[in-house]
C-alpha positions in Angstrom: -7.3 1.4 -11.1 -6.0 4.3 -9.0 -8.8 3.9 -5.9 -10.8 1.4 -4.1 -14.1 2.5 -2.4 -15.8 0.5 -0.7 -13.2 -1.5 1.2 -12.3 -2.8 4.7 -8.5 -2.0 5.6 -7.3 -4.3 8.2 -5.3 -2.3 10.8 -2.5 -5.1 11.4 0.7 -5.0 8.4 1.7 -7.5 7.2 5.6 -7.6 8.1 8.0 -9.6 6.3 12.2 -9.5 6.4 12.9 -7.7 9.4 10.3 -4.9 8.1 11.7 -4.2 4.9 8.9 -5.3 2.8 5.5 -4.4 4.4 1.9 -4.1 3.3 -2.0 -3.8 4.3 -4.7 -6.4 3.8 -7.8 -4.4 1.3 -10.9 -6.6 1.8 -13.9 -5.8 -1.2 -17.2 -6.2 -0.6 -17.6 -9.7 -2.7 -14.2 -11.3 -0.8 -11.6 -10.0 -2.7 -8.4 -9.3 -1.1 -5.5 -7.1 -1.8 -2.2 -6.3 0.1 -0.8 -2.9 -0.9 2.8 -2.3 0.4 6.3 -1.2 0.7 9.3 -2.9 -0.6 13.0 -1.9 0.7 15.8 -1.8 -1.3 17.3 -5.9 -1.2 16.5 -9.8 -2.3 13.7 -11.5 -1.2 12.2 -14.9 -2.1 7.7 -15.2 -1.7 6.4 -18.0 -1.8 2.4 -17.8 -3.1 -0.3 -20.3 -1.6 -2.9 -18.3 -4.5 -2.2 -17.3 -8.1 -1.1 -13.3 -7.8 -0.8 -10.8 -10.0 1.4 -8.0 -8.4 1.5 -4.5 -10.0 4.4 -2.4 -9.3 3.5 1.5 -8.9 6.4 3.1 -8.3 10.2 1.8 -8.3 13.0 -0.5 -10.1 13.4 -4.5 -9.5 14.4 -7.3 -11.2 12.1 -10.8 -11.1 12.7 -14.4 -11.8 9.7 -16.1 -11.7 8.9 -19.8 -11.2 10.3 -21.7 -15.1 13.0 -18.3 -15.3 16.5 -19.1 -16.0 17.6 -15.0 -15.2 16.2 -12.1 -14.0 14.4 -9.4 -15.4 14.4 -5.9 -15.7 11.3 -4.2 -14.3 10.5 -0.7 -14.0 7.1 1.1 -12.6 4.4 1.1 -13.7 4.4 -2.5 -14.8 2.7 -6.1 -13.7 3.8 -9.0 -13.5 1.5 -12.9 -12.4 3.2 -15.4 -10.3 1.2 -18.7 -10.2 -0.2 -20.4 -7.1 2.1 -22.9 -5.0 5.5 -21.5 -6.4 8.0 -19.3 -5.6 9.4 -16.0 -7.1 12.7 -14.2 -6.8 12.4 -10.4 -6.5 15.2 -8.4 -6.7 14.1 -4.2 -5.6 16.7 -1.9 -6.7 14.8 1.4 -5.4 11.7 1.9 -2.7 9.2 -0.1 -4.4 5.4 0.6 -4.1 3.0 -2.8 -4.9 0.1 -3.8 -4.9 -0.8 -7.5 -5.0 -4.5 -9.4 -5.7 -4.7 -12.7 -5.2 -6.8 -15.1 -7.7 -8.6 -17.6 -6.5 
């Protein structure tokens, strides 16, 4: 889906890693939440509480998911899933646009 309708957007940004990663929270009527964001070039480790589906809409990354021994190169458009209560490493090679969906 390329467009969300009938949603609320939280004005305050989520800002991580000194402003190199930012996102906005989108809230749906059914209680579902997603974040839309931008990651600047760099290396980051993210922790998860809920399971996540990450859609890379634009950009080029390398990702190391829990249990992986090496990074996997990915280029938009692509999708990967991250388990709940875990962490993953990401190398952002070019400015990257993403959408994160939280799975309850």
